[in-house]
C-alpha positions in Angstrom: 91.0 60.8 107.6 90.1 63.9 109.6 91.6 64.6 113.0 89.3 66.3 115.5 90.7 69.1 117.6 89.9 69.4 121.2 87.4 72.2 121.8 89.8 73.7 124.4 92.5 74.1 121.7 90.3 76.0 119.1 90.4 79.4 120.9 94.2 79.1 121.2 94.6 78.4 117.5 92.4 81.3 116.6 94.3 83.7 118.8 97.6 82.4 117.6 96.6 82.8 113.9 95.3 86.3 114.5 98.5 87.4 116.3 100.6 86.1 113.4 98.5 88.0 110.9 98.6 91.2 112.8 102.4 91.0 113.5 102.9 90.4 109.8 101.0 93.5 108.9 103.0 95.6 111.4 106.3 94.3 110.1 105.3 95.0 106.5 104.3 98.6 107.2 107.6 99.3 109.1 109.7 97.8 106.3 107.8 99.4 103.4 107.3 102.8 105.0 103.6 102.6 103.9 104.3 101.7 100.3 103.2 98.5 98.7 105.7 95.8 97.7 105.0 96.6 94.0 105.7 100.3 94.6 109.0 99.5 96.4 110.0 97.1 93.5 109.5 99.9 91.0 111.4 102.4 93.2 114.3 100.0 93.4 114.1 99.3 89.7 114.3 103.0 88.9 117.4 103.5 91.1 115.9 104.7 94.3 117.3 103.6 97.7 115.6 103.8 101.1 116.9 106.6 103.3 115.8 108.1 106.6 114.0 110.8 104.6 112.2 108.5 102.2 113.2 106.8 98.9 116.0 108.8 97.1 118.2 108.4 94.1 121.4 106.6 94.9 124.8 108.4 94.3 125.2 107.1 90.8 121.7 108.1 89.7 121.6 111.8 90.8 120.9 114.4 88.3 124.0 116.5 88.0 124.5 119.9 86.4 127.3 121.9 84.9 128.6 125.1 86.6 126.0 127.9 86.5 123.6 125.6 84.6 120.0 124.5 85.3 119.1 123.0 81.9 118.0 119.4 81.3 119.2 117.9 78.1 117.0 115.6 75.9 118.5 112.3 77.3 118.0 113.4 80.9 114.5 114.5 80.1 113.7 111.1 78.6 115.2 109.4 81.7 113.2 111.6 84.1 110.0 111.1 82.1 110.5 107.3 82.2 111.0 107.4 86.0 107.9 109.6 86.4 105.8 107.3 84.2 107.0 104.2 86.2 106.1 105.9 89.5 102.6 106.9 88.2 102.1 103.4 87.0 102.2 102.1 90.5 100.2 104.9 92.1 103.1 107.1 93.3 102.0 110.6 92.4 103.8 112.8 95.0 107.4 113.7 95.2 109.8 116.2 96.7 112.4 117.7 94.3 115.5 119.2 96.0 118.0 121.2 94.1 121.6 121.8 95.3 124.7 123.8 94.3 128.4 123.7 95.1 129.9 126.5 97.2 131.2 128.7 94.3 129.2 131.9 94.0 127.3 133.8 96.7 124.9 132.0 99.0 121.9 133.9 97.5 123.0 133.0 93.9 123.4 129.4 94.9 119.9 129.3 96.5 118.3 130.7 93.3 120.4 128.4 91.0 119.4 125.3 93.0 115.8 126.4 92.9 116.0 126.6 89.1 117.6 123.2 88.9 114.8 121.6 91.0 112.2 123.4 89.0 113.7 122.2 85.7 113.4 118.6 86.9 109.9 119.2 88.3 108.8 120.7 84.9 109.7 117.4 83.2 107.9 115.4 85.8 104.8 117.5 85.4 104.9 117.0 81.6 105.1 113.3 82.3 101.8 113.3 84.1 102.4 114.4 87.7 100.2 117.1 89.1 102.3 120.2 89.9 100.3 120.5 93.2 101.7 117.1 94.3 105.3 118.2 93.9 107.3 120.0 96.6 110.1 121.9 94.8 113.0 123.3 97.0 116.2 125.0 96.2 118.6 124.2 99.1 121.7 126.0 97.7 125.0 124.7 99.0 123.5 123.0 102.1 124.1 119.2 102.6 127.1 118.7 100.3 127.7 115.0 99.4 131.3 115.6 98.5 134.1 118.1 99.4 133.8 121.4 97.5 137.7 121.5 97.6 137.9 119.5 94.3 136.3 119.9 90.9 134.9 116.3 91.1 133.4 117.0 94.5 131.8 120.3 93.4 130.3 118.4 90.4 128.7 115.9 92.8 127.2 118.7 94.8 125.5 120.4 91.7 122.6 118.0 91.8 118.8 117.5 92.0 117.5 114.7 94.2 114.0 113.2 93.9 112.5 111.9 97.2 109.5 109.7 97.5 107.8 109.0 100.8 104.5 107.4 101.8 103.4 110.3 103.9 
């Protein structure tokens, strides 16, 4: 049995349904920062976490380096390649690669070392299928330490490369 709607209720139902659809789209864009649900799922699966600057590796997943070193070993290259392939598989083809250093050495040396670290990671990402033109590679030296440089463990955490993904 079919119920007939009053002709005066039909415009209200259409407006209400349209408003619900539009508000759902706005909420989704805010939460996902312009990325699809599938892209976000892959980012999370690969160890990225949302930050105010985009999707970034969490503390445990940072790429760390030894003192005065900017080389990527075979296991790290395999991991980076796997991440790059997963990102490309969902249409994420742009990234910002930031290299950092601890505060040992001169500021100029640390800037150059952090640039080499970021470039080493970027090279692996490019070999995995990303276009070099779609990567922003920055050496930020000893800026933005995540731990105190007063301890060996803290300095180790500051010798890192971070991969950032954003929708814009």
